[in-house]
C-alpha positions in Angstrom: 10.8 -6.7 -14.2 9.2 -6.8 -10.8 5.4 -7.5 -10.2 3.2 -6.7 -7.4 2.3 -9.6 -5.2 -1.2 -8.9 -3.9 -3.7 -11.2 -5.6 -6.3 -8.5 -5.8 -9.6 -9.3 -7.5 -11.8 -6.2 -8.0 -15.6 -6.6 -7.6 -18.1 -5.0 -9.9 -18.0 -1.9 -7.9 -13.8 -0.7 -6.3 -12.0 2.6 -6.4 -8.9 4.7 -6.0 -7.0 7.9 -5.8 -3.4 9.0 -5.3 -2.0 8.3 -1.9 1.6 8.2 -0.5 3.3 6.7 2.5 2.9 8.5 5.8 6.2 7.3 7.0 8.1 10.4 8.3 11.4 11.2 6.7 14.3 11.0 9.2 16.0 14.3 9.8 18.8 12.7 11.9 21.1 9.7 11.3 19.5 6.3 11.7 21.1 5.5 15.0 19.8 8.6 16.8 16.6 10.4 17.8 13.4 8.4 17.1 15.2 5.3 15.9 17.0 5.0 19.1 13.8 4.2 20.9 12.5 2.1 17.9 15.3 -0.4 18.2 13.6 -1.7 21.3 10.3 -2.4 19.6 8.8 -5.9 19.4 5.9 -7.2 17.4 4.5 -10.6 16.5 5.4 -11.7 13.0 2.4 -12.8 10.9 2.5 -15.0 7.7 -1.2 -15.9 7.7 -3.0 -15.6 4.4 -5.7 -12.9 4.8 -8.8 -11.9 2.8 -9.1 -8.1 2.3 -12.2 -6.2 1.6 -12.1 -2.5 1.1 -14.7 0.1 0.3 -13.5 3.4 -1.2 -14.0 7.0 -0.1 -16.1 7.7 -3.2 -16.8 6.1 -6.6 -14.0 5.5 -9.0 -14.2 6.2 -12.7 -12.5 3.2 -14.5 -13.5 3.8 -18.1 -15.8 5.4 -20.6 -18.5 3.7 -22.8 -20.7 5.0 -25.6 -24.5 5.3 -25.2 -26.7 4.8 -28.2 -29.1 7.7 -28.1 -30.4 7.3 -31.7 -29.7 5.1 -34.7 -27.2 7.6 -36.0 -25.6 8.8 -32.7 -23.6 7.4 -29.8 -22.0 9.5 -27.0 -20.5 9.4 -23.5 -21.6 12.4 -21.4 -18.9 11.4 -18.8 -16.1 11.5 -21.3 -17.4 14.8 -22.9 -17.4 16.4 -19.4 -13.7 15.8 -19.0 -14.0 13.0 -16.4 -11.0 10.5 -16.8 -10.3 7.0 -15.6 -8.8 7.3 -12.1 -10.9 10.2 -11.1 -12.6 9.7 -7.7 -16.2 11.0 -7.7 -17.0 12.4 -4.2 -20.5 13.7 -4.6 -23.3 14.4 -7.1 -25.5 17.4 -6.7 -24.3 17.6 -3.1 -25.1 14.0 -2.3 -22.1 12.2 -0.9 -21.1 9.0 -2.8 -20.5 6.4 -0.2 -21.7 3.5 -2.4 -22.1 3.0 -6.2 -25.8 2.2 -5.9 -26.6 5.9 -5.3 -25.3 6.9 -8.7 -28.1 5.2 -10.7 -30.9 6.9 -8.7 -29.4 10.4 -9.0 -28.7 9.9 -12.8 -32.3 8.7 -13.4 -33.7 11.7 -11.5 -31.6 14.2 -13.4 -32.3 12.5 -16.8 -36.0 12.6 -16.4 -35.8 16.3 -15.4 -33.4 17.0 -18.2 -31.1 18.7 -15.8 -27.3 18.6 -15.6 -25.5 17.0 -12.7 -22.8 18.7 -10.7 -20.2 16.0 -10.0 -17.3 16.8 -7.5 -14.3 14.6 -8.1 -10.7 14.3 -7.0 -7.8 14.1 -9.4 -4.2 14.0 -8.2 -5.5 15.0 -4.7 -7.3 18.1 -5.9 -11.0 18.7 -6.0 -12.8 19.7 -9.3 -16.3 20.0 -10.5 -17.8 18.5 -13.8 -21.2 19.3 -15.2 -22.9 16.6 -17.4 -26.4 15.8 -18.5 -27.3 12.0 -18.5 -28.1 10.5 -21.8 -31.0 8.0 -22.5 -29.9 4.6 -23.7 -32.5 3.6 -26.3 -31.5 -0.1 -26.1 -31.7 -0.6 -22.3 -34.3 2.1 -21.6 -32.2 3.7 -18.8 -30.4 7.0 -18.2 -26.6 6.7 -18.2 -23.4 8.7 -17.7 -21.3 6.8 -20.2 -18.9 5.8 -17.4 -17.6 2.5 -15.9 -17.5 2.9 -12.1 -16.9 0.9 -9.0 -16.6 1.5 -5.2 -15.2 -1.7 -3.6 -12.6 -4.4 -4.1 -11.5 -7.7 -2.5 -8.4 -9.9 -2.7 -5.9 -12.1 -0.9 -2.6 -11.2 0.7 -0.4 -11.9 3.7 -0.3 -10.5 7.3 3.1 -9.0 8.1 2.9 -8.2 11.8 0.6 -7.6 14.8 1.6 -5.1 17.5 -0.3 -6.2 20.6 0.6 -3.2 22.7 -0.8 -0.8 20.2 -3.5 -3.1 18.9 -2.6 -2.5 15.2 -1.4 -4.7 12.3 0.3 -4.2 9.0 0.0 -6.3 5.8 1.0 -6.6 2.1 4.1 -4.4 2.2 3.0 -2.4 -0.8 0.1 -0.2 -1.9 -3.0 -1.7 -3.4 -3.8 -0.2 -6.8 -6.8 -0.4 -9.0 -6.2 -3.0 -11.7 -7.8 -0.8 -14.4 -6.4 2.6 -13.7 -3.2 1.7 -11.8 -3.9 4.3 -9.1 -3.8 3.6 -5.3 -7.1 2.8 -3.7 -8.2 5.4 -1.3 -9.7 3.4 1.6 -12.9 4.6 3.2 -13.6 1.5 5.2 -12.7 -2.1 5.0 -11.7 -5.2 6.9 -9.5 -8.3 6.8 -10.7 -11.9 7.5 -9.2 -15.4 7.7 -8.4 -17.0 4.4 -7.4 -20.5 3.4 -5.0 -21.4 0.5 -6.8 -24.0 -1.7 -4.2 -24.3 -4.5 -1.2 -22.6 -6.1 -0.4 -21.7 -9.6 3.4 -22.1 -9.9 5.6 -19.2 -11.0 7.5 -19.6 -14.2 9.8 -17.3 -16.1 7.8 -14.5 -17.5 4.6 -15.7 -15.7 4.3 -15.1 -12.0 2.0 -17.6 -10.3 -0.5 -17.0 -7.6 -2.1 -18.3 -4.5 -5.7 -19.4 -4.8 -7.6 -18.9 -1.6 -11.1 -18.4 -0.2 -12.3 -16.3 2.7 -13.3 -18.0 6.0 -15.4 -16.9 8.9 -16.3 -13.7 7.3 -18.6 -12.8 10.2 -15.5 -12.9 12.5 -13.4 -10.0 11.3 -9.8 -10.0 12.2 -9.3 -6.2 12.0 -10.4 -3.1 10.1 -8.6 -1.3 7.2 -7.8 2.3 8.0 -5.1 3.2 5.4 -3.5 2.0 2.2 0.0 3.5 1.7 3.2 2.8 -0.3 4.1 0.2 2.4 0.9 -1.8 2.8 -2.5 -1.7 4.5 -2.9 -0.9 8.2 -5.6 -0.9 10.8 -6.7 -2.0 14.2 -6.7 -5.6 15.5 -7.6 -6.9 18.9 -5.7 -10.2 19.1 -3.1 -12.3 17.5 -4.8 -14.3 14.7 -4.8 -18.1 14.7 -2.1 -20.2 13.2 0.7 -17.8 14.2 4.1 -19.4 14.6 4.8 -16.8 17.4 2.8 -16.3 20.5 5.0 -13.5 21.8 6.5 -10.5 20.1 10.1 -10.6 18.8 12.5 -7.7 18.2 12.6 -5.8 15.0 15.6 -4.7 13.0 15.9 -1.1 11.7 16.9 -0.7 8.1 20.6 -0.1 8.9 20.7 -3.4 10.8 19.6 -5.7 8.0 22.5 -7.6 6.4 23.1 -9.7 3.3 22.9 -13.4 4.1 20.5 -16.1 5.2 17.0 -15.3 6.4 13.5 -17.0 6.5 10.1 -15.9 5.2 6.8 -16.9 6.9 4.0 -17.7 4.5 1.2 -20.3 3.8 1.3 -22.6 0.9 -1.6 -24.9 1.9 -4.7 -24.3 4.0 -3.9 -22.0 6.9 -0.7 -23.4 8.3 2.1 -20.8 8.4 5.5 -22.2 7.6 9.1 -21.1 7.6 11.1 -21.2 4.3 14.8 -20.3 3.8 15.8 -17.4 1.7 19.0 -15.4 1.0 19.1 -11.6 1.2 21.5 -10.8 -1.7 21.3 -7.0 -1.6 20.4 -4.4 1.0 19.7 -0.7 0.0 20.8 1.9 2.5 17.7 4.0 3.1 17.7 6.9 5.7 14.2 7.9 4.5 11.2 5.8 3.6 11.5 4.1 0.2 10.2 0.9 -1.3 12.4 -2.0 -2.7 14.7 -2.0 0.4 16.2 -5.4 -0.2 16.5 -8.1 -2.9 16.0 -11.7 -1.8 16.3 -15.1 -3.4 14.3 -18.2 -2.5 16.7 -21.0 -1.5 14.3 -23.4 0.1 13.7 -26.4 -2.2 10.3 -27.2 -0.6 9.0 -23.7 -1.5 10.4 -23.9 -5.0 8.8 -27.3 -5.6 5.5 -26.0 -4.3 5.3 -22.5 -5.8 8.2 -22.1 -8.3 9.5 -19.2 -6.1 7.6 -16.1 -5.2 3.9 -15.9 -6.3 1.1 -13.4 -6.1 -0.7 -13.4 -2.8 2.7 -13.8 -1.0 3.1 -10.0 -0.5 3.4 -9.1 3.1 5.1 -12.4 4.0 7.4 -11.5 7.0 11.2 -11.7 6.5 13.0 -12.8 9.7 16.8 -12.7 10.1 18.7 -13.7 13.2 15.6 -13.8 15.3 14.4 -10.3 14.3 11.7 -9.2 12.0 13.4 -7.2 9.2 10.9 -6.7 6.4 8.2 -8.1 4.1 8.2 -9.6 0.6 6.6 -7.2 -1.8 7.4 -8.0 -5.5 8.6 -10.8 -7.7 11.0 -10.5 -10.6 8.8 -11.7 -13.4 11.7 -13.1 -15.4 13.3 -14.7 -12.3 10.5 -15.7 -10.0 12.9 -17.2 -7.4 13.9 -13.6 -6.7 12.1 -10.5 -5.6 12.0 -7.3 -3.5 11.2 -6.7 0.1 10.6 -3.6 2.0 12.1 -2.8 5.4 9.8 -3.3 8.4 10.8 0.0 9.8 8.8 1.8 7.2 5.8 -0.4 7.7 5.9 0.3 11.5 6.0 4.0 10.9 3.0 3.9 8.6 1.1 1.8 11.1 1.8 4.3 13.8 3.7 1.8 16.0 7.1 3.6 15.5 8.3 7.1 14.9 4.9 8.9 15.0 4.2 9.0 18.7 2.3 5.8 18.6 -0.7 7.2 16.7 -2.3 5.6 13.7 -1.7 7.3 10.3 -4.3 9.7 8.9 -7.7 8.1 9.2 -9.1 8.0 5.8 -12.6 7.1 6.8 -15.1 8.8 4.6 -16.1 5.6 3.4 
């Protein structure tokens, strides 16, 4: 059973909504059309551990709670209105929700006036409107909706590549989802910063480990976060970050050029130093259109196994290099066999970043946040 590898710790306030990859399906064979030009692409492999902070394009409902309105009665106006965990609240009474702190003020005002709120929210990509009247919590002496909500999240992952000609990066290799609802986080705004690995909880059968890290130099942002798709997070970056093993770009391999056999992954297991570790690509899926789980790899490097037990959370996005070319990124661990896991092809990450196959433009800008 595979598990996602982004060590993602949600803050009190973080959100989400459905989002798919923007990689364009190929209408022609892999060795023609757009891919012909893409075979000459070069980017700088990453491997650095990064801290990720994102703010959603709204306020996410992550659960319901009951409000004690009298000794005999408890209720949740939010649940009664039909709002569900995973719904993304966009506005209340016409006021755009760009941060969770706005909600309490609007709820108190409506509660005191005994007026219902009109909440516009998104579910499965479609907008809906709910009407609900706040309830007065007799214990805490405040007006409430009976909802658990949040609007931001933070975590640790790995930088996959930096494309200096386009000034963009890609990281993680898979979508970031909300831990409570399981839905992809719709990014309004965000940024990535340097991070340093402080310790590692080793993977064991049935229990994937994780990198423990803290953010560094938070005032010196490495790049912004503009999208969160099936193949990772993407945004603008102005320079190659420190601690890179590569100072110049290297060629990339298209999905049909990846072979079973020896390869290396680039990742950090201590501090900020990126290191190479040996792996074996044991299966390659033939994908003419974007799809996750493009390859299966197995850790063969005894140093990495001794340090981590195999693949751990926080390693997602670690670049996979084969025969001097960037071929993909680590994305998942097999929970019952942590020395093995999935990787995605770099081709699909490059398309979602806008570097390849989409006329060198970034994917849809989701800034609302």
